[in-house]
C-alpha positions, 0 to 999 in steps of 0.5 A: 136754619132761618125763619120768614115772616109768611103773613097773619103771624106764621112763620116758615123756616128757610134755608136763609136768604139764598140757598145755593145747590148744585146737582151731585156729579157738580151739575152745570145747572144751579139752582139759587132760592130767595125766600121771602116777598122782597128778596124773591122780588128783587131778584126777579126784578133784576133777571125778568128782562131777559126771560121770556114768561106770561102774563101771569109771572111779570113783577107787576103781577106776583107783587100783587099776588106775593103782598094780597094772596100769598100772605092772607094764605100764610104763604111764604113767596119764594123764587128758584132760579136756574143759571147755566154755570158755563154760559152764567146765564139765567135758562129757567125761574120758577115763582112759588108760595110755600105753605104747610098743608097738614103735615106736608110742606108744599111747593106750589106755583104762584097763581090763583087756582080760578084764573090764570096759568101757572109757569116757569119764566124762560130764557132766550134759548129754547130747553129741548135736550132732554138731559138738560132739562133733567139736569135743570129739574134735578138742580130745582128738586136739591135746591128746594128740598126742604119741601115734601111735595111740589105741585105745579099746575094749569101750566100752558105747554108753550111760554111766549112761543117756547117750549115748556120743559117741565110738562115733558118731565117724569110726573107731568100730565094733562091737567083738569083745566084747560084753556080757550084762545081766540085769535083774530088774524084779520080784521073784526068784522073778517073774524064775525064773518067766520062765525057763522050765518046764525050766530053772527045774525044773532050778534047782530041783533043783540048789538042793534038792540043795545045802540038802540038804547040811550047813549050806548058805549064802551068805556075803558075805566081809566081815572081812580074814580072810573075804576072804583065805579066800575070795579063795585059795580062789578063786584055786586053784579058778580055776588048778584049772579053768584048767589042766584045760582049757588056758585062760588063767588071768587070775589067773597074771599077778601084776599082775593078781592083786595088782589084784584082791586089793587090790579084794577088801580096798580095795572092801570097805572103800570098799562098791563090791566084794563077794567071795561063797562059796556053802558046803556041808558046811563048805567052800566050792563056789563063789565070786563077786567083783563091782563095785556101782556106782548100782544094778548088779553086775559079775561080775568073777570065779568059780569053782567047786570041780570036778567033786565037786560038779557035781551042783549046777551051782555056777557057776550056783546061785552066780550065782543065790544072788548075784542074789537076794541083791542084788535083794533089797537093791535091785540090779536090774542084773547084767552078767555078763561079754563074750563068753568067760563061759561063764555067759552062757547062761541067765539071760536076759541080754540080749547089749548091743553094745560099740564100739571107735574106733582112731585113727592120730595119724600115718602110722607108725599107720595099719596098726594102724588098718587092721589093726584095722578088717580083723578087724572085717569079717572078724571070721567068718573066725577063721583070717585075723584071728588071723593079722592079730592075730599080725602087729602085736602089741598091749599089753593093759592 
């Protein structure tokens, strides 16, 4: 067994640069493992062009995630790639992080808890045959047999219009989180008309108040100086908002802050992220940061300037102005975040369920898998669910 550095001087045992595995009976599906950020990203760069993915599993996103978040959490980047040996085509790839949680080694999707969705990357041919899906999963499990628990959370049912084959496997369940999607089918004005008279009138009132301010505008930060200024404002506004409510500020964790900051700069250069500022009177009233992928836009972070601007409903205003701006450029799908996002109401969004797949690889991990299943079954009894979660603390990437 070889070892791979995971950051901060921590090491995990690995099966070498690549571990090739087939299921018993010589299955047609073969899984290869690429451990460490360099090997995982190099492999992804080779195969990514032929695969379907969400914006949270692209090379651009994972490069920053592995460098900033996985390193800080002492988690080893891992890419699992499953190939059909008959066609020699990749059918599925799974970007993971492997970390120690107590006495267990856990493989989780490379995703942030508070934002985005975890998902596999899929080949161009939809996977619908249950037997083929089970064979693929057996190949994957055999290839990552060095972990005790596999925990894949907040996965969508569809990825680029293709069904996600992992949500139909034994051990999958509906996630506690859900996505909130807005689809603009016509013009932006037609969208507003469809929101109802009362809501529309309130939106128009706030828009008029904003327009009455000196030099009202929505700015997309483009230069390094603009990005730095808007990002610093977003960070400050977020800190004030969370401090007033006693809630968790994602930027308070250094690795998360550095991850978002690097995304803002590198993502702007690559054309995959946008950082907006809603301005009035020469001041930033609100900010919005998001990811663009395949004609869709995913909200990553939003902030507002506090009570002095509350008469404008700045959070709602910056969302609507951003939607208007991007819709004019051809963007039609908007993901406004998961459950905790207070802006999910009123925009005409559709709640989209997400799914978890938690599987114990050995007896030592069975209690963790059972706790997850009990938490799903007892979702309405939040006090008991919280007690279960405290009993078995879990790593969150």
